[in-house]
C-alpha positions as CSV (number, residue, x, y, z in Angstrom):
1,M,-18.0,-130.4,-9.4
2,H,-16.4,-128.1,-12.2
3,D,-18.8,-127.3,-14.8
4,T,-16.4,-126.5,-17.7
5,L,-14.4,-128.4,-20.1
6,L,-12.2,-126.9,-22.2
7,L,-11.3,-129.5,-24.7
8,F,-7.9,-129.6,-26.8
9,G,-7.6,-132.1,-29.4
10,A,-11.5,-131.8,-30.0
11,T,-11.1,-132.6,-33.6
12,G,-8.8,-135.7,-33.1
13,D,-9.7,-139.5,-33.0
14,L,-10.3,-139.7,-29.3
15,A,-12.8,-136.8,-28.9
16,A,-14.6,-138.7,-31.7
17,R,-14.7,-142.0,-30.7
18,M,-14.8,-142.1,-26.9
19,L,-14.7,-138.5,-25.2
20,F,-17.9,-137.3,-26.9
21,P,-20.1,-140.4,-26.6
22,S,-18.5,-140.5,-22.7
23,L,-19.9,-137.3,-22.2
24,A,-23.4,-138.0,-23.9
25,H,-24.0,-140.4,-22.1
26,L,-23.4,-139.2,-18.7
27,L,-25.5,-136.1,-20.0
28,R,-28.5,-139.0,-20.9
29,D,-27.8,-140.1,-17.2
30,R,-28.2,-136.7,-15.2
31,L,-24.4,-136.9,-13.9
32,L,-23.3,-133.5,-14.6
33,P,-24.4,-130.2,-13.3
34,D,-27.1,-127.8,-15.0
35,G,-24.5,-125.7,-16.3
36,F,-22.4,-127.9,-18.1
37,R,-20.6,-126.6,-20.7
38,V,-17.7,-128.2,-23.7
39,V,-15.4,-125.4,-24.9
40,A,-13.6,-127.6,-28.0
41,V,-10.6,-126.3,-28.9
42,G,-9.0,-127.5,-32.3
43,R,-6.4,-125.7,-35.2
44,Q,-8.8,-126.2,-37.6
45,E,-11.3,-123.2,-38.7
46,F,-14.6,-123.6,-38.2
47,D,-18.0,-121.9,-36.9
48,P,-20.1,-123.1,-34.4
49,D,-22.7,-124.5,-36.5
50,G,-19.6,-125.6,-39.1
51,F,-17.9,-127.9,-35.9
52,R,-21.1,-129.4,-35.1
53,E,-21.9,-130.8,-38.7
54,W,-18.2,-131.7,-38.8
55,L,-18.2,-133.7,-35.9
56,S,-21.9,-135.2,-36.6
57,E,-20.1,-136.8,-39.6
58,R,-17.3,-137.6,-37.5
59,I,-19.6,-139.3,-35.0
60,E,-22.4,-141.3,-36.9
61,G,-19.6,-143.9,-38.0
62,F,-18.9,-145.3,-33.9
63,V,-22.4,-144.6,-32.8
64,G,-24.6,-145.0,-35.6
65,D,-28.9,-144.6,-34.8
66,D,-27.4,-143.1,-31.4
67,M,-26.7,-139.7,-32.9
68,K,-30.8,-139.1,-33.0
69,A,-31.0,-139.4,-29.2
70,R,-31.8,-136.1,-26.8
71,E,-28.3,-136.4,-25.3
72,W,-26.9,-135.4,-28.4
73,V,-28.8,-132.5,-29.1
74,E,-28.1,-131.1,-25.9
75,L,-24.5,-132.2,-26.2
76,F,-24.3,-130.1,-29.0
77,E,-25.9,-127.3,-27.7
78,R,-23.7,-127.3,-24.5
79,T,-20.7,-127.7,-27.1
80,E,-18.7,-124.3,-28.9
81,Y,-15.7,-124.1,-30.6
82,V,-12.3,-122.0,-30.3
83,T,-9.7,-122.4,-33.1
84,A,-6.4,-121.9,-31.6
85,D,-2.5,-122.3,-32.4
86,L,-1.9,-124.9,-29.7
87,A,1.9,-125.1,-30.4
88,D,1.8,-121.0,-29.5
89,P,1.5,-120.8,-25.6
90,A,0.6,-116.7,-26.3
91,S,-2.5,-117.7,-28.6
92,I,-4.3,-119.3,-25.5
93,P,-4.8,-116.3,-23.2
94,E,-6.2,-114.3,-26.3
95,V,-9.1,-116.8,-27.2
96,L,-9.6,-118.7,-24.0
97,G,-9.0,-115.9,-20.9
98,H,-12.3,-115.0,-20.8
99,Y,-13.3,-118.8,-19.4
100,A,-10.8,-118.3,-16.1
101,E,-14.1,-116.9,-14.5
102,R,-14.9,-119.8,-12.9
103,P,-12.9,-122.9,-12.1
104,C,-12.5,-125.5,-15.1
105,V,-11.0,-129.1,-16.0
106,S,-8.7,-128.8,-19.3
107,Y,-8.4,-132.2,-21.1
108,L,-5.1,-132.5,-23.3
109,A,-6.2,-134.8,-25.8
110,T,-3.2,-134.2,-28.3
111,P,0.1,-135.7,-28.7
112,P,2.5,-134.9,-26.1
113,A,4.7,-132.6,-28.3
114,L,1.6,-130.1,-27.3
115,F,1.5,-130.6,-23.7
116,I,3.8,-128.0,-22.8
117,P,2.8,-125.2,-24.9
118,I,-0.7,-125.8,-24.1
119,T,0.0,-126.0,-20.4
120,Q,1.9,-123.0,-20.1
121,G,-0.7,-121.0,-22.2
122,L,-3.3,-122.3,-19.9
123,K,-1.0,-120.8,-17.0
124,A,-0.9,-117.4,-18.7
125,A,-4.8,-117.7,-19.3
126,G,-5.5,-118.2,-15.4
127,L,-6.8,-121.3,-16.2
128,L,-4.8,-123.3,-13.6
129,D,-5.3,-121.4,-10.8
130,A,-7.0,-123.6,-8.6
131,P,-9.0,-125.5,-7.8
132,S,-9.1,-125.8,-11.9
133,R,-7.8,-129.1,-12.8
134,L,-5.5,-130.6,-15.8
135,V,-6.2,-134.0,-17.6
136,L,-3.2,-135.3,-19.8
137,E,-3.8,-138.8,-22.1
138,K,-1.1,-141.1,-22.5
139,P,1.9,-141.5,-23.6
140,L,3.2,-139.0,-21.4
141,G,6.5,-138.5,-23.2
142,R,8.5,-141.3,-25.6
143,D,11.4,-141.7,-22.8
144,L,12.2,-140.9,-19.2
145,A,14.0,-138.2,-20.7
146,S,11.2,-136.4,-22.3
147,A,8.2,-137.9,-19.5
148,R,10.7,-135.7,-16.9
149,E,11.2,-132.6,-19.2
150,I,7.0,-132.6,-19.3
151,N,6.7,-133.1,-15.8
152,A,8.8,-130.6,-14.7
153,A,7.1,-128.0,-16.9
154,I,3.8,-129.0,-15.7
155,R,4.8,-128.9,-11.9
156,A,5.7,-125.1,-12.9
157,C,2.4,-124.3,-13.9
158,A,-0.1,-126.6,-11.8
159,A,0.4,-128.4,-8.2
160,E,0.8,-132.5,-8.7
161,E,-3.0,-132.2,-6.9
162,Q,-4.5,-130.4,-9.7
163,V,-3.0,-132.9,-12.7
164,F,-5.0,-135.7,-13.8
165,R,-2.9,-138.3,-16.0
166,I,-5.2,-140.7,-18.1
167,D,-4.5,-144.1,-18.2
168,H,-8.0,-144.9,-19.3
169,Y,-7.5,-149.0,-18.8
170,L,-7.6,-147.7,-14.8
171,G,-11.2,-146.6,-15.6
172,K,-12.1,-150.2,-16.8
173,A,-14.6,-151.5,-14.0
174,A,-13.1,-154.8,-14.8
175,V,-9.7,-153.7,-13.6
176,Q,-10.8,-152.3,-11.0
177,N,-11.9,-155.5,-9.7
178,L,-8.4,-157.0,-9.2
179,A,-8.3,-154.8,-6.1
180,A,-11.6,-156.5,-5.1
181,L,-10.5,-160.1,-5.4
182,R,-7.0,-159.7,-4.4
183,F,-8.1,-157.7,-1.3
184,G,-11.3,-158.6,-0.3
185,N,-10.7,-162.7,-0.3
186,T,-8.5,-164.4,2.4
187,L,-8.1,-167.4,-0.4
188,F,-6.0,-165.4,-2.3
189,E,-3.9,-163.3,-0.3
190,A,-3.3,-166.4,2.0
191,V,-1.3,-167.7,-1.3
192,W,-0.4,-164.6,-3.4
193,S,3.5,-164.9,-3.4
194,R,6.7,-166.5,-4.5
195,R,6.2,-169.5,-3.1
196,W,3.0,-170.9,-4.1
197,I,2.8,-169.0,-7.8
198,E,5.1,-169.6,-10.6
199,S,4.6,-167.5,-12.8
200,V,2.2,-164.4,-14.2
201,D,0.9,-163.9,-17.8
202,I,-0.3,-160.5,-18.7
203,M,-1.7,-160.3,-22.4
204,I,-3.1,-157.5,-24.3
205,A,-4.0,-159.1,-27.9
206,E,-6.0,-156.6,-30.6
207,T,-7.3,-157.7,-33.6
208,T,-6.9,-154.0,-35.1
209,G,-4.0,-152.9,-37.2
210,V,-1.7,-149.6,-37.0
211,D,-4.8,-148.1,-39.1
212,G,-4.2,-144.5,-40.2
213,R,-1.5,-144.2,-36.8
214,D,1.7,-145.2,-39.1
215,G,3.4,-142.2,-38.2
216,Y,3.1,-142.3,-34.6
217,Y,3.5,-146.2,-34.2
218,A,7.1,-145.5,-36.3
219,K,7.9,-143.4,-33.3
220,S,6.5,-145.5,-30.9
221,G,6.4,-149.3,-31.4
222,A,4.0,-151.3,-29.3
223,L,6.5,-151.7,-26.2
224,R,6.0,-147.7,-25.8
225,D,2.5,-147.8,-27.0
226,M,1.0,-150.8,-24.3
227,V,3.6,-152.1,-22.3
228,Q,5.0,-148.5,-20.7
229,N,1.4,-148.0,-19.6
230,H,-1.3,-150.2,-19.7
231,I,0.6,-153.4,-19.0
232,L,2.4,-152.5,-16.4
233,Q,-0.6,-150.9,-14.7
234,L,-2.0,-153.8,-14.8
235,L,1.0,-155.7,-13.1
236,C,1.3,-153.1,-10.1
237,L,-2.4,-154.3,-9.6
238,I,-1.4,-157.8,-9.6
239,A,1.9,-157.4,-7.4
240,M,1.8,-154.4,-5.4
241,E,1.3,-154.7,-1.3
242,P,-1.9,-154.2,0.0
243,P,-2.4,-150.2,0.8
244,S,-3.1,-149.2,3.9
245,A,-6.4,-147.3,2.7
246,L,-7.9,-147.5,-1.0
247,D,-7.1,-143.4,-1.2
248,A,-5.1,-142.1,-3.8
249,D,-1.9,-141.8,-2.7
250,S,-1.6,-145.1,-0.8
251,V,-2.2,-147.3,-3.8
252,R,-0.2,-145.2,-5.8
253,D,2.7,-145.3,-3.2
254,E,2.5,-149.0,-3.4
255,K,2.5,-148.9,-7.0
256,L,5.4,-147.0,-7.2
257,K,7.1,-149.6,-5.2
258,V,6.3,-152.2,-7.8
259,L,7.7,-150.3,-11.0
260,R,10.7,-149.1,-8.7
261,A,11.8,-153.0,-8.0
262,L,11.4,-154.0,-11.5
263,R,14.6,-155.6,-12.9
264,P,16.8,-153.6,-15.5
265,M,16.6,-155.5,-18.6
266,R,20.5,-156.3,-19.5
267,P,21.7,-156.7,-23.3
268,A,23.1,-159.8,-22.1
269,D,19.0,-161.0,-21.4
270,A,17.4,-159.3,-24.2
271,C,17.3,-161.4,-26.9
272,T,16.1,-164.2,-24.5
273,D,13.7,-162.3,-22.5
274,V,12.2,-160.3,-25.3
275,V,10.8,-161.2,-28.7
276,R,9.5,-158.1,-31.4
277,G,7.2,-158.9,-34.4
278,R,5.5,-156.8,-37.0
279,Y,2.9,-158.3,-38.6
280,G,2.6,-159.0,-42.2
281,D,-0.5,-160.2,-45.1
282,G,-3.1,-162.3,-43.2
283,V,-6.6,-162.6,-42.1
284,V,-8.1,-161.9,-39.0
285,G,-12.1,-162.2,-38.6
286,G,-12.2,-163.7,-42.1
287,R,-10.8,-160.8,-44.2
288,S,-7.8,-160.5,-45.6
289,V,-5.7,-157.3,-44.5
290,T,-2.5,-156.3,-45.8
291,G,0.7,-156.2,-43.4
292,Y,2.2,-153.1,-41.5
293,A,4.9,-151.6,-43.7
294,P,6.8,-148.7,-41.7
295,P,8.6,-145.5,-43.2
296,E,11.6,-146.2,-44.8
297,G,14.3,-145.9,-41.5
298,T,12.2,-146.7,-39.0
299,D,12.0,-150.3,-37.4
300,P,8.8,-150.7,-35.1
301,E,7.7,-153.6,-33.4
302,T,3.5,-154.4,-33.7
303,F,4.0,-157.3,-31.1
304,V,6.4,-157.3,-28.1
305,A,6.8,-160.1,-25.2
306,V,8.9,-159.3,-22.2
307,R,9.9,-161.2,-19.3
308,A,10.4,-159.1,-16.6
309,Y,11.3,-159.7,-13.0
310,I,10.4,-157.9,-9.8
311,D,13.5,-158.1,-7.2
312,N,11.7,-157.8,-4.0
313,W,10.6,-160.6,-0.7
314,R,7.4,-161.5,-2.7
315,W,7.9,-161.7,-6.3
316,A,12.1,-162.5,-6.0
317,G,12.3,-165.1,-9.1
318,V,9.0,-165.1,-10.5
319,P,8.9,-164.2,-14.0
320,F,6.2,-161.8,-15.4
321,R,5.4,-162.4,-19.3
322,L,3.9,-159.3,-20.6
323,V,2.9,-159.4,-23.8
324,T,0.8,-157.5,-26.4
325,G,0.0,-157.3,-30.3
326,K,-2.0,-155.9,-33.1
327,R,-3.9,-158.3,-35.7
328,M,-3.9,-161.3,-33.7
329,P,-6.8,-163.8,-33.7
330,T,-9.0,-162.3,-31.1
331,R,-9.0,-159.3,-29.2
332,S,-8.6,-160.1,-25.7
333,T,-6.7,-159.0,-22.7
334,Q,-6.4,-161.4,-20.0
335,V,-4.4,-162.2,-16.7
336,V,-3.3,-165.3,-15.9
337,V,-1.8,-166.6,-12.5
338,N,-0.2,-169.9,-12.7
339,F,0.4,-171.7,-9.2
340,R,3.3,-174.1,-8.5
341,P,2.4,-177.9,-8.6
342,V,2.0,-179.6,-5.4
343,S,4.4,-180.9,-3.2
344,H,3.9,-184.4,-3.5
345,W,1.6,-186.2,-6.0
346,L,-0.4,-189.2,-4.9
347,F,-1.9,-190.2,-8.1
348,E,-1.4,-192.6,-10.6
349,H,-3.6,-190.4,-13.5
350,P,-2.3,-188.4,-15.0
351,R,1.3,-189.1,-14.1
352,R,2.8,-186.1,-12.0
353,E,4.3,-184.3,-15.3
354,K,1.0,-184.6,-17.0
355,A,-1.0,-182.8,-14.3
356,A,-2.0,-179.5,-14.7
357,P,-1.3,-177.1,-11.6
358,N,-4.1,-174.6,-10.0
359,R,-4.3,-171.7,-12.3
360,L,-6.4,-168.4,-12.3
361,V,-7.6,-167.0,-15.0
362,L,-8.8,-163.0,-15.2
363,K,-10.5,-162.3,-18.1
364,L,-11.1,-158.1,-18.3
365,Q,-12.7,-157.7,-22.0
366,P,-13.9,-158.2,-24.2
367,E,-15.8,-160.2,-21.8
368,E,-15.7,-160.1,-17.8
369,A,-14.9,-163.6,-16.4
370,V,-12.8,-165.0,-13.6
371,E,-11.9,-168.7,-13.8
372,L,-10.3,-171.1,-11.0
373,G,-8.7,-174.3,-12.4
374,L,-8.6,-177.3,-10.3
375,M,-7.8,-181.0,-10.1
376,N,-11.1,-182.6,-9.8
377,S,-11.2,-186.6,-9.4
378,L,-13.2,-189.5,-11.9
379,A,-13.0,-191.9,-9.5
380,G,-15.7,-194.6,-9.6
381,P,-16.5,-198.1,-7.8
382,E,-15.5,-199.6,-10.9
383,W,-12.0,-197.9,-11.1
384,G,-9.0,-199.3,-9.9
385,A,-7.2,-196.2,-9.5
386,Q,-8.6,-192.6,-8.8
387,E,-7.4,-190.5,-12.4
388,L,-7.5,-186.7,-12.3
389,K,-8.6,-183.8,-14.9
390,P,-8.5,-180.5,-14.7
391,L,-11.6,-178.9,-13.6
392,P,-12.2,-175.1,-14.7
393,L,-14.6,-173.2,-11.6
394,D,-16.3,-170.6,-13.3
395,L,-16.3,-167.6,-10.9
396,T,-17.9,-164.9,-12.8
397,V,-20.8,-162.9,-11.9
398,H,-22.8,-162.1,-15.0
399,R,-24.3,-158.6,-15.0
400,E,-27.3,-157.2,-16.9
401,T,-26.4,-154.0,-16.9
402,P,-23.9,-153.0,-19.2
403,R,-20.4,-151.5,-18.2
404,R,-20.1,-148.0,-18.6
405,I,-17.4,-146.7,-21.4
406,A,-13.6,-146.5,-19.5
407,Y,-13.9,-142.7,-20.1
408,E,-17.2,-141.9,-18.6
409,R,-15.9,-142.7,-15.6
410,L,-12.5,-141.0,-15.6
411,L,-14.1,-137.5,-17.1
412,L,-16.4,-137.9,-14.1
413,D,-13.5,-138.2,-11.7
414,A,-11.4,-135.3,-13.4
415,L,-14.8,-133.1,-12.7
416,I,-15.2,-134.0,-9.4
417,G,-12.0,-133.8,-8.4
418,N,-11.3,-137.6,-7.5
419,P,-7.5,-138.8,-8.7
420,A,-7.8,-142.2,-7.7
421,L,-7.9,-143.7,-10.9
422,F,-5.2,-141.4,-12.4
423,V,-1.3,-141.7,-12.4
424,R,0.9,-139.7,-10.4
425,S,4.1,-138.5,-12.2
426,D,6.7,-140.6,-10.5
427,E,4.8,-144.0,-11.3
428,V,5.2,-142.3,-15.1
429,E,8.5,-142.0,-14.7
430,A,9.4,-145.0,-12.9
431,A,7.8,-147.2,-15.6
432,W,9.5,-144.6,-18.5
433,A,12.9,-145.9,-16.7
434,F,12.4,-149.6,-16.9
435,I,10.9,-149.3,-20.8
436,D,14.1,-147.4,-21.5
437,S,16.0,-150.6,-20.4
438,V,14.4,-152.6,-22.1
439,I,14.8,-150.6,-25.4
440,A,18.7,-150.0,-24.3
441,A,18.8,-153.8,-24.1
442,W,17.6,-154.6,-27.3
443,T,19.4,-152.1,-29.2
444,A,22.3,-153.1,-27.7
445,G,21.9,-156.9,-28.5
446,S,21.0,-156.1,-32.3
447,C,17.6,-158.0,-31.2
448,P,15.6,-158.6,-34.0
449,V,12.2,-157.6,-35.8
450,H,10.7,-161.2,-36.8
451,P,7.5,-161.2,-39.1
452,Y,4.6,-162.6,-38.3
453,P,1.6,-163.1,-40.3
454,A,-1.6,-161.3,-39.1
455,G,-4.4,-163.3,-37.5
456,S,-1.8,-165.4,-35.7
457,W,-0.4,-165.5,-31.9
458,G,2.9,-163.3,-32.9
459,P,6.6,-164.7,-34.0
460,K,7.1,-168.5,-33.6
461,E,9.8,-167.1,-31.5
462,A,7.0,-166.0,-28.8
463,E,5.6,-169.5,-28.3
464,E,7.1,-169.8,-24.6
465,F,5.3,-166.5,-23.7
466,L,2.2,-167.7,-24.5
467,P,0.5,-170.2,-22.2
468,G,-2.7,-171.9,-23.3
469,A,-4.8,-169.9,-21.3
470,L,-4.1,-166.5,-23.1
471,T,-4.8,-168.3,-26.3
472,E,-7.6,-170.4,-25.9
473,P,-10.6,-168.7,-28.0
474,P,-13.0,-166.3,-25.5
475,R,-16.6,-167.4,-25.5
476,P,-19.1,-166.0,-27.4
477,E,-19.7,-162.5,-26.3
478,R,-22.9,-161.2,-24.6
479,P,-24.3,-157.6,-26.5
480,T,-22.7,-155.0,-24.8
481,P,-23.5,-152.1,-26.8
482,R,-21.5,-149.5,-23.9
483,S,-19.1,-152.1,-22.7
484,A,-15.9,-150.2,-21.3
485,L,-13.5,-150.1,-25.3
């Protein structure tokens, strides 16, 4: 395990909300080596004490009283701050070159525009000599062309096996359990195809808004921000063929096949298979919130629903409805597998058209749950005929131990050198190829951005993308102070 972490973008929001708390938890649990150190790199001028004081103030809002714990004191003692011009490759060897005496992990928690100059600077400083590693945060570019440019520049500086591209959803234990559910149970694998499955819904609903990310969101929008990475990765885990083994490349090879089989969006289908929305004023969680007004000359969406198709033998003709939105009524990530109706209906009550087909609901956050919807008989001796009603079968295993923050697992894997939960370059490019086709199609089709009030489930035009299972209120959350955020 490497014992040096160079953290670029150390003064950013991600570092304060996720990365430093994750490192503190790993230190507390004694999962980091004795000589572990963090070199925080940013553009702002701080002396060592000034950075620690500034960081303490930023982090306190996220972790509260935990700031007084021993692990935070220890983390600050192990952290030093270095100022560098991250846009200038020549500045990095000058200020960081002396850290090349032992292997390290360089974590780029920066905008993608800085990936190339930072990587080139690290290469010049000898900080990417094997077995050192490079970790890249999403998004990797904003389209296929920029992703290819970044990948090519990184390939010139480091081997693919040294590069760890993060999608933090893959670090969530609930997401990893999708493979266990699919490939560890004959019951599901036997019916996991177009013959038995009618449609699949994947939704990530957020109660938060753009909230200070106006500039980024004006250029990004929900499709680039959430669908290109998180939702397409979930789709791959649901749709991929069984890998020959659970090693990194076997799994990523199967995910890549799914991404390459996604049917490109056509302009003729764009306005029926895509709905875009942007939230206005409304009420979320009992609190009035202001609508999002993007900068003049931009037209980003904060809600997007896409009907996608995978053109292969297993999934031909099965619609995958991909939905994400900000300022939704509840925070929820769910996958719903809708099975086909039974081939011949024998019962009088309810009538065939009123019967509820079987449905598998995988709730990934804020609370993990697995539910299987079946039809159950209410027949009794005094009844003249059987009557069936839906019966939810709760398959959830309740855990007393809270889940780790997803970044804890990913940071640990990067330090160890385990790439299984990271994304390969060809996966990134295949995902962007599909996203580019959607953007090109809605541009050619002049698809509008529909308004929706904050606190709703999106524009009324998207109702057909929102089956009831996705919008049912979640059960009350159990206390999970360290759940994967």
